[in-house]
C-alpha positions as CSV (number, residue, x, y, z in Angstrom):
1,M,74.1,5.2,-100.3
2,I,72.0,2.8,-99.1
3,T,68.9,1.1,-100.6
4,L,66.3,-0.9,-99.6
5,K,64.6,-4.0,-101.3
6,E,61.7,-6.3,-100.3
7,A,63.0,-10.0,-100.2
8,I,60.3,-11.8,-102.2
9,T,62.1,-14.5,-104.7
10,K,63.4,-18.0,-102.8
11,K,67.4,-16.7,-103.6
12,E,66.2,-13.2,-101.6
13,M,64.7,-14.8,-98.7
14,R,67.9,-17.2,-98.7
15,D,69.7,-14.0,-99.0
16,F,67.7,-12.6,-95.8
17,V,68.4,-15.7,-93.7
18,K,72.1,-15.9,-94.4
19,F,72.8,-12.3,-93.5
20,P,73.8,-13.0,-90.0
21,F,76.2,-16.0,-91.2
22,S,78.6,-13.2,-92.3
23,L,77.6,-10.7,-89.7
24,Y,78.4,-12.9,-86.8
25,K,80.9,-15.4,-88.8
26,N,83.8,-15.1,-85.6
27,N,81.8,-15.1,-83.1
28,T,81.8,-17.7,-80.9
29,C,78.8,-16.6,-78.6
30,W,76.4,-16.8,-81.8
31,V,74.4,-19.6,-82.8
32,P,73.3,-20.4,-86.1
33,P,69.8,-21.5,-87.1
34,I,69.6,-24.6,-89.8
35,I,68.9,-22.6,-92.8
36,K,66.5,-24.6,-94.7
37,D,64.1,-24.9,-91.0
38,E,64.8,-21.1,-91.0
39,I,63.1,-20.5,-94.7
40,D,60.3,-22.7,-94.0
41,G,59.2,-20.8,-91.1
42,F,58.7,-17.8,-93.2
43,D,56.7,-20.2,-95.8
44,K,53.3,-19.2,-96.1
45,N,52.4,-22.8,-97.0
46,I,54.3,-24.0,-94.1
47,N,54.1,-22.0,-91.0
48,P,50.5,-21.9,-89.7
49,V,50.9,-18.7,-87.9
50,F,50.4,-16.9,-91.0
51,K,46.6,-17.6,-91.0
52,H,46.3,-14.6,-88.5
53,A,49.7,-12.7,-89.2
54,E,51.7,-11.2,-92.2
55,A,54.8,-10.1,-92.7
56,Q,57.2,-8.5,-95.3
57,Y,60.9,-9.1,-95.4
58,F,63.7,-6.2,-96.2
59,L,67.1,-5.9,-96.8
60,A,69.1,-2.9,-96.9
61,Y,72.2,-2.9,-99.2
62,R,75.1,-0.5,-99.5
63,E,77.5,-0.8,-103.1
64,N,75.4,-4.2,-103.8
65,K,76.4,-5.8,-100.3
66,I,73.8,-6.6,-97.7
67,V,74.1,-4.3,-94.4
68,G,71.2,-5.1,-92.8
69,R,67.7,-6.8,-92.8
70,V,64.6,-6.8,-90.7
71,A,61.1,-8.8,-90.8
72,A,57.8,-6.5,-90.5
73,I,54.9,-8.1,-88.9
74,I,51.4,-7.2,-88.3
75,N,49.5,-10.2,-85.8
76,R,46.0,-9.9,-86.4
77,T,45.0,-11.9,-83.5
78,E,46.7,-9.2,-81.4
79,I,45.0,-6.2,-82.8
80,N,41.5,-7.9,-83.7
81,Q,40.7,-9.6,-80.2
82,Q,43.1,-7.5,-77.8
83,K,42.5,-4.8,-78.8
84,I,46.3,-4.2,-79.3
85,N,47.1,-1.9,-82.4
86,K,50.8,-3.0,-82.5
87,M,53.4,-3.0,-85.4
88,R,56.0,-5.8,-84.9
89,F,59.5,-6.2,-86.1
90,G,61.6,-8.6,-86.0
91,W,64.4,-10.7,-87.4
92,F,66.5,-7.3,-87.3
93,D,70.2,-7.7,-88.1
94,V,72.5,-4.8,-88.9
95,I,76.4,-3.6,-89.3
96,D,77.4,-1.1,-87.0
97,D,76.0,2.1,-89.0
98,I,72.9,3.5,-87.1
99,E,71.7,5.0,-91.2
100,V,71.0,1.2,-92.1
101,S,69.0,0.8,-88.7
102,K,67.2,4.0,-89.4
103,I,66.3,3.3,-93.3
104,L,64.8,-0.6,-91.8
105,L,62.9,0.9,-89.0
106,A,61.6,3.5,-91.0
107,K,60.5,1.0,-93.4
108,V,58.1,-1.1,-90.7
109,S,57.0,2.3,-89.1
110,E,55.7,3.3,-92.7
111,I,53.6,-0.1,-92.8
112,G,52.4,0.5,-89.3
113,K,50.8,4.1,-90.1
114,K,49.3,2.5,-93.3
115,N,47.6,-0.1,-91.4
116,N,46.3,2.9,-88.4
117,L,48.7,0.9,-86.3
118,E,49.7,3.0,-82.9
119,F,53.3,1.8,-82.4
120,V,55.7,-0.8,-83.2
121,E,57.5,-2.7,-80.7
122,G,60.4,-5.4,-81.6
123,P,62.1,-7.3,-82.0
124,V,59.7,-9.7,-81.8
125,G,58.4,-12.4,-83.8
126,F,55.2,-13.7,-85.2
127,S,53.5,-15.2,-82.0
128,N,54.5,-15.9,-78.4
129,L,56.8,-19.1,-79.0
130,D,59.3,-17.0,-81.4
131,K,62.3,-15.4,-80.5
132,V,62.1,-12.2,-78.6
133,G,64.2,-9.4,-77.4
134,V,67.6,-7.6,-78.5
135,L,70.1,-8.6,-76.0
136,I,71.5,-5.8,-74.0
137,D,73.6,-7.8,-71.3
138,G,75.3,-11.1,-71.5
139,F,77.3,-10.7,-75.0
140,D,80.0,-12.9,-73.7
141,H,77.5,-16.2,-73.1
142,L,76.5,-18.7,-75.9
143,G,73.3,-17.9,-77.3
144,T,70.5,-20.8,-77.4
145,M,68.4,-22.0,-80.5
146,I,65.6,-20.6,-79.1
147,T,66.9,-16.6,-78.8
148,W,68.6,-14.5,-81.0
149,Y,71.9,-13.0,-80.3
150,N,73.2,-9.7,-81.3
151,H,75.9,-6.9,-81.2
152,P,76.2,-4.4,-77.9
153,Y,75.5,-1.4,-80.7
154,Y,71.7,-2.5,-81.2
155,M,70.5,-1.2,-78.2
156,T,72.2,2.3,-79.0
157,H,70.9,2.3,-82.5
158,L,67.4,1.8,-80.8
159,E,67.6,4.4,-78.1
160,E,69.4,6.9,-80.5
161,L,66.5,6.6,-83.0
162,G,63.8,7.1,-80.0
163,Y,62.5,3.7,-79.2
164,I,62.6,3.4,-75.7
165,K,62.1,0.0,-73.2
166,E,58.5,-1.6,-73.5
167,K,59.4,-5.3,-71.8
168,E,62.6,-7.0,-70.2
169,W,63.3,-10.4,-70.1
170,L,65.7,-12.6,-68.0
171,E,67.7,-15.6,-68.4
172,H,69.3,-17.4,-65.9
173,Y,71.1,-21.0,-65.5
174,M,71.7,-23.4,-62.5
175,H,73.7,-26.4,-61.6
176,L,72.3,-29.2,-61.1
177,R,74.9,-29.7,-57.9
178,N,73.6,-26.7,-56.0
179,L,70.0,-27.8,-55.9
180,N,69.1,-30.0,-53.1
181,P,66.5,-33.0,-54.0
182,D,65.8,-33.4,-50.4
183,D,63.7,-29.8,-50.9
184,F,62.0,-31.1,-53.9
185,S,61.1,-34.6,-53.0
186,R,59.5,-33.5,-49.4
187,V,57.4,-30.9,-51.0
188,A,56.2,-33.1,-53.9
189,N,55.0,-35.7,-51.3
190,M,53.2,-33.6,-49.4
191,V,51.7,-32.0,-52.8
192,K,51.0,-35.5,-54.0
193,K,48.7,-36.5,-51.1
194,R,46.8,-32.6,-50.4
195,Y,45.9,-32.7,-54.3
196,E,45.6,-36.0,-55.7
197,L,48.5,-35.4,-58.2
198,H,50.9,-37.7,-60.0
199,S,53.6,-37.5,-62.2
200,M,53.9,-38.9,-65.8
201,N,56.9,-39.7,-66.7
202,F,57.9,-40.9,-70.6
203,T,60.5,-43.1,-72.5
204,K,59.2,-43.2,-75.9
205,T,57.9,-40.4,-77.8
206,E,54.4,-42.0,-78.9
207,Q,53.6,-41.6,-75.1
208,I,53.9,-38.0,-75.1
209,L,51.7,-37.5,-78.0
210,P,48.3,-38.3,-76.9
211,Y,49.1,-35.1,-74.2
212,V,50.5,-32.2,-76.3
213,D,47.3,-30.7,-77.5
214,Q,46.2,-30.8,-73.7
215,M,50.0,-29.3,-72.9
216,F,49.6,-26.3,-75.2
217,D,45.6,-25.5,-73.8
218,L,47.6,-25.7,-69.9
219,F,49.9,-23.1,-71.8
220,N,47.6,-20.7,-72.8
221,A,45.5,-20.5,-69.4
222,S,49.3,-20.3,-67.6
223,Y,50.3,-17.6,-69.5
224,A,47.0,-15.9,-70.4
225,N,47.3,-13.1,-67.9
226,L,50.8,-11.7,-69.3
227,S,50.9,-8.5,-71.6
228,S,50.6,-9.3,-75.0
229,F,50.1,-13.1,-74.7
230,V,48.6,-14.6,-77.9
231,P,47.1,-18.0,-77.4
232,I,48.6,-20.7,-79.9
233,S,46.2,-21.9,-82.2
234,E,44.9,-25.5,-83.3
235,E,47.1,-25.1,-86.5
236,Q,49.9,-24.1,-84.2
237,K,49.9,-27.2,-82.2
238,V,50.1,-29.4,-85.1
239,Y,52.9,-27.4,-86.4
240,F,55.1,-27.1,-83.1
241,K,54.6,-30.7,-82.6
242,K,56.2,-31.5,-86.1
243,K,58.6,-29.0,-85.8
244,Y,60.2,-30.0,-82.2
245,I,58.7,-33.3,-80.9
246,S,61.7,-35.0,-82.8
247,L,64.4,-32.7,-80.9
248,I,62.8,-33.7,-77.4
249,N,64.1,-36.6,-75.5
250,P,60.9,-37.9,-74.2
251,E,62.4,-38.5,-70.8
252,Y,63.0,-34.3,-70.6
253,I,59.1,-34.0,-70.8
254,E,57.4,-33.9,-67.3
255,Y,53.5,-34.1,-67.1
256,I,51.7,-33.5,-63.6
257,A,48.0,-34.6,-63.5
258,D,45.0,-34.4,-60.9
259,K,43.2,-37.5,-59.9
260,D,41.2,-37.6,-63.4
261,N,44.3,-37.3,-65.4
262,N,43.7,-33.6,-66.5
263,L,46.8,-31.9,-66.5
264,V,47.6,-28.8,-64.0
265,A,51.5,-28.4,-64.6
266,F,53.9,-29.5,-67.3
267,A,57.7,-28.6,-68.3
268,V,59.4,-29.5,-71.3
269,S,63.2,-29.4,-71.6
270,M,65.5,-30.0,-74.2
271,P,69.2,-31.1,-74.5
272,S,71.3,-27.9,-75.8
273,F,71.9,-27.8,-79.3
274,S,74.0,-24.7,-79.3
275,R,77.5,-26.2,-80.0
276,A,76.0,-28.7,-82.2
277,L,74.2,-25.9,-84.7
278,Q,78.2,-24.0,-84.5
279,K,79.2,-27.3,-86.1
280,A,76.2,-27.9,-88.4
281,N,76.9,-24.1,-89.5
282,G,73.3,-23.8,-91.1
283,K,73.4,-27.6,-92.5
284,L,71.5,-30.6,-91.9
285,F,74.2,-32.5,-94.5
286,P,76.2,-34.1,-94.8
287,F,77.2,-34.2,-91.0
288,G,74.5,-31.7,-89.1
289,F,72.6,-34.8,-88.2
290,Y,75.1,-36.4,-86.9
291,H,76.2,-33.4,-84.1
292,L,72.2,-32.6,-83.2
293,L,72.0,-36.5,-83.0
294,K,74.9,-36.8,-80.6
295,A,73.9,-33.6,-78.8
296,K,70.7,-35.2,-78.3
297,K,72.0,-38.3,-76.3
298,Q,75.0,-36.5,-74.8
299,S,74.7,-33.0,-74.1
300,K,75.5,-32.2,-70.4
301,E,73.3,-29.2,-70.3
302,V,69.6,-29.1,-71.2
303,I,67.5,-25.8,-71.6
304,L,64.1,-25.7,-69.7
305,Y,61.9,-24.7,-72.7
306,L,58.4,-24.4,-71.7
307,I,57.1,-24.8,-68.3
308,G,53.3,-24.2,-67.1
309,V,51.4,-24.3,-64.0
310,H,47.3,-24.3,-64.4
311,P,46.4,-20.6,-61.9
312,D,44.5,-23.0,-60.1
313,Y,47.8,-24.8,-58.5
314,Q,50.0,-22.1,-59.1
315,K,50.9,-21.7,-55.1
316,K,50.2,-25.1,-54.5
317,G,53.7,-26.6,-54.8
318,A,52.8,-28.0,-58.4
319,A,56.2,-27.5,-59.7
320,A,57.7,-29.5,-56.9
321,L,56.6,-32.5,-58.4
322,I,58.3,-31.2,-61.7
323,F,61.7,-30.7,-60.2
324,D,62.0,-33.8,-58.2
325,A,61.2,-35.3,-61.7
326,F,63.7,-34.0,-63.6
327,H,66.4,-33.8,-61.1
328,K,66.4,-37.5,-60.7
329,T,66.3,-37.8,-64.1
330,Y,69.3,-35.3,-65.1
331,T,71.1,-36.8,-62.6
332,K,70.6,-40.3,-64.3
333,R,72.0,-38.7,-67.4
334,G,75.3,-36.6,-65.8
335,V,73.6,-33.2,-66.6
336,D,75.4,-30.5,-65.1
337,K,73.8,-27.2,-65.8
338,I,70.1,-26.3,-66.5
339,F,69.4,-22.7,-68.7
340,R,66.0,-21.0,-68.5
341,T,64.6,-19.6,-71.6
342,P,63.7,-16.0,-71.2
343,E,60.9,-15.0,-68.5
344,L,59.5,-11.6,-68.3
345,E,60.6,-10.0,-65.2
346,E,57.2,-9.3,-64.3
347,N,56.5,-13.0,-64.5
348,Q,56.5,-13.3,-60.6
349,A,54.7,-16.5,-60.7
350,I,57.5,-18.7,-63.0
351,N,60.2,-16.2,-60.9
352,N,59.1,-17.6,-57.5
353,I,59.2,-21.3,-59.0
354,F,63.1,-20.6,-59.3
355,R,63.8,-18.2,-56.3
356,N,64.9,-21.1,-54.0
357,M,67.2,-22.6,-56.7
358,K,70.3,-20.2,-56.6
359,P,69.9,-19.4,-60.1
360,V,72.4,-17.2,-61.9
361,N,70.8,-14.3,-63.8
362,H,73.5,-14.0,-67.1
363,K,71.6,-12.5,-69.4
364,R,68.8,-9.6,-70.2
365,R,67.0,-8.9,-73.1
366,R,64.6,-6.2,-74.1
367,T,61.7,-5.3,-76.7
368,Y,61.7,-1.5,-78.3
369,K,58.7,0.6,-78.3
370,K,57.9,3.8,-80.4
371,M,54.8,5.3,-81.1
372,L,53.5,6.1,-84.7
373,S,51.6,9.2,-84.4
């Protein structure tokens, strides 16, 4: 018999976070989160997303053993401003038993109906900067700190329960040795002169900080036309700066500005922390910090985390300045492989940026939708 319990206490929330550690214990592709960071992300007093979102967390038990989990999420900005009456679910993990998935997702639907919402979609997080999608292809590739990993049967469970494809994301990687720097430098020099643009390079974190808010504003403008996009709030800007800035090598951030120093394009990349996080196994102490710091300095793989180009410059070659600068930085640091974060298959503006870089599509992920009527 399967029973459902809402996770409320500190112990229950810790159990909620730690369940995947047992589910993927011997899986070499799963990347564990830092337990404290994950718990803090669910704390209404820490994560500013809860100023316009709400969530409940549920654990499924069989014979007093946890066999599944799910977060039921409502984003009020999405509902009230965008008029998208969507119930979200995320942090969905289950054993290979469709009855577990059924009872967890039924609870999500129940909450959606009580709030007069039209449909449920997931797995998604609280906002656009959270993890998204169930992995449907690429199970034998190492995950990243900014994506969920799951077993192949998740897709089967969802489809057998009547969920249908809503959106699909593609993940690619590129080898630096396959990129021709002349392609970037030639276009970059031409664009610099034509539009009076310049690159902004950094060596210290404090040099980046004055431009971070402007970067987030540009991110909002770059992605505003995508479906279900929820803008980053002022409080979230502060939160993300605090959460991620220490992990970023300043040289791995590139800003492109016009003659008045207004940002027109940006890219944020980070060293890959995947293997370091596997070694840390959810804990910063006693050795987790060491593994992360080592990866920050020595990783030969990078994750292209965020990229944005102002709509006025999306077809004018501004991205060439970014890749020209990154190619020089990555070459100097001995980087071999560049991974892209999941991008919507419909996002042609971003996909066009990479079309000549010989990207290899190695993963696909999908969100699923089901009507609540």
